[in-house]
C-alpha positions as a Markdown table, in Angstrom:
| # | Residue | x | y | z |
|---|---|---|---|---|
| 1 | Met | 82.8 | 11.3 | 12.5 |
| 2 | Ile | 79.3 | 10.5 | 11.2 |
| 3 | Ser | 79.3 | 8.6 | 7.9 |
| 4 | Glu | 76.6 | 7.4 | 5.6 |
| 5 | Lys | 78.7 | 4.9 | 3.8 |
| 6 | Leu | 78.8 | 1.4 | 5.3 |
| 7 | Gln | 82.2 | -0.3 | 5.3 |
| 8 | Lys | 83.9 | -2.8 | 7.5 |
| 9 | Gly | 85.6 | -1.2 | 10.5 |
| 10 | His | 82.9 | 1.4 | 11.0 |
| 11 | Leu | 80.7 | 1.6 | 14.1 |
| 12 | Leu | 77.0 | 1.2 | 14.0 |
| 13 | Ile | 75.4 | 3.1 | 16.9 |
| 14 | Ala | 71.8 | 2.1 | 17.7 |
| 15 | Glu | 69.4 | 5.0 | 17.3 |
| 16 | Pro | 67.6 | 5.8 | 20.6 |
| 17 | Ser | 64.4 | 4.8 | 19.0 |
| 18 | Ile | 65.4 | 1.1 | 19.2 |
| 19 | Ile | 63.6 | 0.3 | 22.4 |
| 20 | Gly | 62.5 | -3.1 | 23.6 |
| 21 | Asp | 65.0 | -5.0 | 21.4 |
| 22 | Leu | 67.2 | -6.8 | 23.9 |
| 23 | Ser | 70.0 | -7.4 | 21.5 |
| 24 | Phe | 70.3 | -4.0 | 19.9 |
| 25 | Asn | 68.9 | -1.4 | 22.4 |
| 26 | Arg | 71.9 | 0.9 | 23.2 |
| 27 | Ser | 74.3 | -1.2 | 21.2 |
| 28 | Val | 77.5 | -0.2 | 19.5 |
| 29 | Ile | 78.5 | -2.6 | 16.8 |
| 30 | Leu | 81.9 | -3.0 | 15.1 |
| 31 | Leu | 81.2 | -3.8 | 11.5 |
| 32 | Ala | 83.6 | -6.7 | 10.8 |
| 33 | Asp | 82.5 | -7.3 | 7.2 |
| 34 | His | 80.2 | -5.7 | 4.6 |
| 35 | Asn | 79.8 | -6.6 | 1.0 |
| 36 | Asp | 77.1 | -7.4 | -1.6 |
| 37 | Glu | 76.2 | -10.7 | 0.1 |
| 38 | Gly | 75.6 | -9.2 | 3.6 |
| 39 | Ser | 77.2 | -7.9 | 6.7 |
| 40 | Val | 78.7 | -9.2 | 10.0 |
| 41 | Gly | 79.4 | -7.3 | 13.1 |
| 42 | Phe | 80.0 | -7.7 | 16.9 |
| 43 | Ile | 78.2 | -5.8 | 19.6 |
| 44 | Ile | 81.2 | -4.4 | 21.5 |
| 45 | Asn | 79.5 | -2.8 | 24.6 |
| 46 | Lys | 77.5 | -5.6 | 26.2 |
| 47 | Pro | 79.6 | -7.7 | 28.5 |
| 48 | Leu | 78.2 | -10.9 | 29.8 |
| 49 | Arg | 78.7 | -12.4 | 33.2 |
| 50 | Tyr | 81.2 | -15.0 | 31.8 |
| 51 | Thr | 85.0 | -14.8 | 31.5 |
| 52 | Ile | 87.1 | -16.7 | 29.0 |
| 53 | Asn | 88.1 | -19.1 | 31.7 |
| 54 | Asp | 84.4 | -20.0 | 32.4 |
| 55 | Leu | 84.0 | -21.1 | 28.8 |
| 56 | Val | 87.5 | -22.4 | 28.0 |
| 57 | Pro | 88.8 | -23.8 | 31.3 |
| 58 | Asp | 92.4 | -24.3 | 30.0 |
| 59 | Val | 92.7 | -20.5 | 29.4 |
| 60 | Glu | 94.1 | -19.0 | 32.6 |
| 61 | Ala | 92.6 | -15.5 | 32.3 |
| 62 | Asn | 89.5 | -13.6 | 33.4 |
| 63 | Phe | 89.0 | -11.6 | 30.2 |
| 64 | Lys | 85.3 | -10.7 | 29.9 |
| 65 | Ile | 83.0 | -12.3 | 27.3 |
| 66 | Tyr | 80.7 | -10.0 | 25.3 |
| 67 | Asn | 77.4 | -10.6 | 23.7 |
| 68 | Gly | 78.4 | -10.3 | 20.0 |
| 69 | Gly | 74.8 | -10.5 | 18.7 |
| 70 | Pro | 71.9 | -12.9 | 18.4 |
| 71 | Val | 73.4 | -15.2 | 15.7 |
| 72 | Glu | 75.2 | -18.4 | 16.7 |
| 73 | Gln | 75.4 | -17.5 | 20.4 |
| 74 | Asp | 76.8 | -20.9 | 21.2 |
| 75 | Asn | 80.0 | -20.1 | 19.2 |
| 76 | Leu | 83.0 | -18.1 | 20.5 |
| 77 | Tyr | 84.5 | -15.4 | 18.3 |
| 78 | Phe | 87.3 | -12.9 | 18.9 |
| 79 | Ile | 88.9 | -9.8 | 17.5 |
| 80 | His | 92.4 | -8.6 | 18.4 |
| 81 | Asn | 95.1 | -6.2 | 17.6 |
| 82 | Val | 98.1 | -8.5 | 17.6 |
| 83 | Pro | 98.3 | -10.1 | 14.1 |
| 84 | Glu | 102.0 | -10.7 | 14.6 |
| 85 | Leu | 101.2 | -13.1 | 17.3 |
| 86 | Ile | 97.9 | -14.7 | 16.1 |
| 87 | Thr | 98.3 | -16.3 | 12.7 |
| 88 | Asn | 95.5 | -16.8 | 10.2 |
| 89 | Ser | 93.5 | -13.8 | 11.2 |
| 90 | Val | 91.7 | -11.5 | 8.8 |
| 91 | Glu | 92.1 | -7.7 | 9.0 |
| 92 | Ile | 88.9 | -5.8 | 9.5 |
| 93 | Ser | 90.5 | -2.3 | 9.4 |
| 94 | Asn | 92.7 | 0.1 | 11.3 |
| 95 | Gly | 94.8 | -2.7 | 12.9 |
| 96 | Ile | 91.8 | -4.7 | 14.1 |
| 97 | Tyr | 91.8 | -8.4 | 13.2 |
| 98 | Trp | 89.2 | -11.1 | 13.4 |
| 99 | Gly | 89.8 | -14.7 | 14.4 |
| 100 | Gly | 93.0 | -16.7 | 13.9 |
| 101 | Asp | 94.7 | -19.8 | 15.3 |
| 102 | Phe | 92.7 | -20.4 | 18.5 |
| 103 | Glu | 95.1 | -23.0 | 20.0 |
| 104 | Arg | 98.0 | -20.6 | 19.6 |
| 105 | Thr | 95.9 | -17.8 | 21.1 |
| 106 | Lys | 95.1 | -19.8 | 24.2 |
| 107 | Thr | 98.8 | -20.5 | 24.7 |
| 108 | Leu | 99.8 | -16.9 | 24.2 |
| 109 | Ile | 97.1 | -15.7 | 26.8 |
| 110 | Asn | 98.4 | -18.3 | 29.3 |
| 111 | Glu | 102.0 | -17.1 | 28.7 |
| 112 | Gly | 100.9 | -13.5 | 29.4 |
| 113 | Lys | 101.8 | -12.4 | 25.8 |
| 114 | Ile | 98.2 | -11.4 | 25.0 |
| 115 | Lys | 96.6 | -9.0 | 27.5 |
| 116 | Lys | 92.9 | -8.0 | 27.8 |
| 117 | Asp | 93.5 | -4.8 | 25.8 |
| 118 | Asn | 94.7 | -6.9 | 22.9 |
| 119 | Ile | 91.7 | -9.2 | 22.5 |
| 120 | Arg | 88.0 | -9.3 | 22.9 |
| 121 | Phe | 85.8 | -12.5 | 23.0 |
| 122 | Phe | 82.2 | -12.7 | 21.9 |
| 123 | Leu | 79.4 | -15.2 | 22.1 |
| 124 | Gly | 77.6 | -14.9 | 18.8 |
| 125 | Tyr | 77.6 | -12.2 | 16.2 |
| 126 | Thr | 75.3 | -9.9 | 14.4 |
| 127 | Gly | 74.5 | -10.7 | 10.8 |
| 128 | Trp | 72.5 | -9.1 | 8.0 |
| 129 | Ala | 71.5 | -10.6 | 4.7 |
| 130 | Ala | 72.2 | -8.8 | 1.4 |
| 131 | Gly | 70.4 | -5.4 | 1.6 |
| 132 | Gln | 69.1 | -5.9 | 5.1 |
| 133 | Leu | 71.4 | -3.5 | 6.8 |
| 134 | Glu | 70.9 | -0.9 | 4.1 |
| 135 | Ser | 67.1 | -1.2 | 4.7 |
| 136 | Glu | 67.6 | -0.7 | 8.5 |
| 137 | Met | 69.7 | 2.4 | 7.7 |
| 138 | Gln | 66.9 | 3.8 | 5.6 |
| 139 | Ser | 64.5 | 3.2 | 8.5 |
| 140 | Asn | 66.9 | 5.2 | 10.8 |
| 141 | Ser | 67.8 | 2.3 | 13.1 |
| 142 | Trp | 71.5 | 2.9 | 13.0 |
| 143 | Ile | 74.0 | 5.8 | 12.9 |
| 144 | Val | 77.2 | 5.0 | 11.1 |
| 145 | Ala | 80.4 | 6.5 | 12.5 |
| 146 | Glu | 84.1 | 6.1 | 11.9 |
| 147 | Asn | 86.0 | 4.1 | 14.4 |
| 148 | Leu | 88.3 | 6.9 | 15.7 |
| 149 | Tyr | 89.7 | 4.6 | 18.3 |
| 150 | Gln | 91.2 | 2.3 | 15.6 |
| 151 | Asn | 92.6 | -0.9 | 17.2 |
| 152 | Lys | 92.5 | 0.6 | 20.7 |
| 153 | Ile | 88.7 | 0.1 | 20.7 |
| 154 | Ile | 89.3 | -3.4 | 22.0 |
| 155 | Gly | 90.2 | -2.0 | 25.4 |
| 156 | Lys | 87.9 | 1.0 | 25.2 |
| 157 | Ala | 84.3 | -0.1 | 24.7 |
| 158 | Thr | 82.4 | -0.5 | 28.0 |
| 159 | Asn | 78.8 | -0.4 | 29.2 |
| 160 | Asp | 78.7 | 3.4 | 28.9 |
| 161 | Phe | 80.1 | 3.4 | 25.4 |
| 162 | Trp | 76.7 | 3.9 | 23.7 |
| 163 | Lys | 76.0 | 6.9 | 26.0 |
| 164 | Glu | 79.5 | 8.4 | 25.2 |
| 165 | Lys | 78.8 | 8.0 | 21.4 |
| 166 | Ile | 75.4 | 9.7 | 21.8 |
| 167 | Ile | 76.9 | 12.6 | 23.7 |
| 168 | Glu | 79.5 | 13.0 | 20.9 |
| 169 | Leu | 76.7 | 13.2 | 18.3 |
| 170 | Gly | 75.3 | 16.2 | 20.3 |
| 171 | Gly | 72.2 | 18.1 | 19.1 |
| 172 | Asp | 68.9 | 16.3 | 19.5 |
| 173 | Tyr | 70.7 | 13.2 | 20.7 |
| 174 | Leu | 71.9 | 14.8 | 24.0 |
| 175 | Ile | 68.5 | 14.4 | 25.6 |
| 176 | Trp | 68.8 | 10.6 | 25.1 |
| 177 | Ser | 72.1 | 10.4 | 26.9 |
| 178 | Asn | 70.5 | 10.5 | 30.4 |
| 179 | Ala | 67.2 | 8.8 | 29.5 |
| 180 | Pro | 66.4 | 5.5 | 31.2 |
| 181 | Glu | 67.0 | 2.4 | 29.1 |
| 182 | Asn | 63.3 | 1.8 | 29.1 |
| 183 | Pro | 61.5 | 5.2 | 29.0 |
| 184 | Met | 58.3 | 3.5 | 30.0 |
| 185 | Leu | 59.8 | 3.0 | 33.5 |
| 186 | Asn | 60.5 | 6.8 | 33.9 |
C-alpha cells in the first residue's frame, strides 16, 4: 500500500504534522499527473458547500463540488470513470479519467446517464513545480499510497477519508486518527 515512488494515479496522504495549512491539513490528493516538469493533483476529501447546479445552473444535478487545491480556484475541473461517454478525456490510471467534452458531460448528467459515483467536480487544483513535490516528500509532508479503490474512488472519498487512510497506516499514525484537527484546541 505505501509507496515511495511518485506516479500519477497514486494518493498523497498529508502527514499529521501538516497543521495550520488550510489547503493541505488532513488532505488526500489524487495525483493526476507527475513528470519532470512538475505535478498536478486534486484534493479528493474536502467538499465545499456548492453543488454543480450552483456553479453551472443548466446542470440539473446536486453533485458536490470539492476543493481541488489552492491553484486556479475560479476554474472547474473534473475526473470521471466513464470515458466511453465523455470524449476527449485523459486517463490518469486505473480507469480514472481527467476532463473531456464539458458540453457533452452536462447533457449526459441532465439525461441521468452520468451519476454522482461516475464524476467528481473540483474548484482549483494542486500543483507543484519541477522537483517541488519530491522536496516535500523529503521533508516528510506526504505519504504516498497506491489507489487501491481504482476508479471507485470517485464515489468513495469523504470527509473522513484522511482518518481512514491514517488508520490503515497503523503504528504511530493511529494516535493521530482521533486527534483534533487543531491539537492546540485540545
